N, C-alpha and C positions, 0 to 999 in steps of 0.2 A: 432601614427606613428612617426618614427624617421628618420631623414635625416642627412647625414654626411656633415660637413662643413670644412673638412680638407683633406689633401692629404696623401696618403700612402708614407712612407719613403722608398727610394730604392737607389741603386747605381747610378741611373740616375736622382736623385733629383737635380734641378738646385742649384748651390752654387757658392761661390766666387772663381775666378780662382786662387787666391793665397793660397787657403786652400784645403786640401784633401777632396774628396767626401766620402760619406759613403762607407764602404767596408764590404762585406759579404763573410765570408770564412767558408766553410763546413769542420768540423773536424771529424764527423762520418757520414757514408753514408750507408744506407741499401743496395743500389745496389752494393756496394763493399764488402758486407758481414759483415758489422758492425751490432751491436745489435740494433741500432736506428739511426735516423737522428739528427744531432745537428750542430749548427753554432756559430761562433763568429761574432758579429756586432761591427764595429768601426765607430763612427760618432761624429761630433761636436754636442753639445746640442743646437746649434742655427741653425741647418740645417733643411730645410723643414718647415712644419707647427709646430710652437713651441710657447711656452708662456714665455715671459720675466717676471720674478719676480723682486721685488725691488733690490735684491742683485746684479743684473746684473750691475748696475751703482752706487748703494748706499751701501757703506761699512757697514752702520748700518741697512740696510734693510733686510727684510725677504727673505730667500731662498724658493724655490718652496716646499720643504718638511715641511716648517713651517706653511703651510695653512691647515685648516680643510677642509674636503671634501665638506661641505656645502658652502664653499666660492668659489667653482668652479661651482656653479649653479646660473643661472641668470634668474629671473622670469619677468623682464621687458626689454627684448631686443628690439632693433630697428635697422632695416636695412635702411641705408641712401645712396642714389646714389650721387656720387661726381666725375664726370669724370676728369681724370688727364692724362696729356701727359708725354712723356719721360722726365726724369730729373726734373720734376716740383716740386717745393717746396710748400707744403700746407701752406696757410696763413689763417687768419680769414675771408678774403674776399671770399675764397672758402667755408668755413664752414657755414657762416651765411645763405646763401640761401639754402644750402643742408639740414640744420638742422632746418629750420624755423618752421616746423610742429612737431618736436620731443619734447615730453613733458620733462620738467626738471627732472621728476622722473625716467627717463630711467636709468637702472643700467648697461647696456651694449650697446655699439654702434658697429655695424658691418658696416664698411665703404666700399661700393662697388664702385670701381673706374673704373672698366673695364680693369685694367692693367693685371689682371689674364689671359686675353685672349692671352698674349704674353709669357706664361710660357714655352711653347715648344721651344721658341727661347731663349735658356739659357743666352747667353751673353746680349741680349737686356733686358731680364727680370731682371737679376741681376745687370748689369753694368749701365743701363739706367733707372732704377726704380725711381719712385717718392719718396718723403719722407716728414716728418714734419719739420717745423721750430719751435722754442720755443714759438713764439707768438701764433701759432695755438694750441700748447699744453696748454698754459695758458688759451686761450679762452675756450677750452673744459672743463678744470678742473673748471673754474669759472662758466660756463654756466650750468653744470650738477653736482650739489652737491651730487647726489646719485650714480654717476658713479663709477663702480668697475672694468670695463674692456673695452678695445677697440680691435676689430679685424679688419684686413685690408687685402685686396687682392693684396698686393705687398710684396716684400721680407723683408722689415725692416722699422721701423720708420726712420732710417738713410739712406738717399739716398747717394750713392757713390759720386754723384756730389756735395753734400752739407754735408759732413761728420761732420763738427763742429756744424752746425745748428742741425743736427740730434742727435748728442750727447747731446746738450743742451735740445732738446725736450725730449729725454729719461730721463734726469735728472729731468725735471719738472714732467713727468708722474710717475716716480719711487720714488718720495718723497725726492729728495735731497735738496729742497728749501722750498717754502711756503706751499707745500702740504705734508709735512713730516708726518702728522697725518692721511692722507688717500691716500697713493700711490695706483695706479691701476695696473692691469695685462694687458699685451700687447700680443695679439695673432698675429703673423706675418706670412705671406704666407698662409692666410686662403683661403678656396675655397668658393667663394660667387658668384655663377652663376646667370644669369638672370632668372626670373620666380620663385624665391623662394616664397613659400606660407607664410602666416603670421606665425611667430614663437611664440610659447607659452613660452617655456623655452629653454635656451641654456646651454649645459654642456661642460666643459673643462676637459679632462682626461689626465693630464701630467704623464710622467714617474716619479715615485717617487724614486729618487736615492739620497741617502744621499751625501752631499758634493757639489751638483750642485746648481748654482745660479738660473737656469732656465731649461726648459726641452722640448724635443719634446712632442707633444700632439696629441690626437684625440679630435676633437670638433664636437659635434652633437647637433641637435635641435629636440625638440618635436613640432610637428605640428598637425593640425586637422586630424581626421581619414580619411577624403575624400580628402586630399591634393593631 
């Protein structure tokens, strides 16, 4: 059985007030006598559920199309609950108790903070969202040597209230410093509701568009047949 852990992209997807939202324009319409339906979609590649690849912050890093398909499959995923408040900056003191039972062999962490419950309140979700500091990023990279991806149920690693700290956290995760040999993927704005069954494998399906650093994606998981 498969379950979806991402949101559909639409013109109503919450996004930063300073940037245009996705725009869908129909160019051919069967109801108007055209031979088919067809649309143009204009969007940021960092809007909605998307995956950051190293090139997002690292000029020497890989772009999303540089990955083999097998690298988007994670066979040791772990969901960890870590409640966060508006504008809260994640530090090691948040992570230590939340991840105490997570084995060091985990290759994907899915951090469920509960902040996704505010996604319908666009300005709160985007403008007041939590984010990571560099110390938290260092903690995760050192604690989990097999880590290849992190997913989170808030808009970005970078909270608007702590932009520089978030930029530094991005740089740690994406291999700009000590972890240049093993940067990880970052799935932002993931859909991680309560009551998820145990996850066997998680799959990230990015849009594979040449020239993009990162991409919108669909993320889904394989779970037990009777979940």
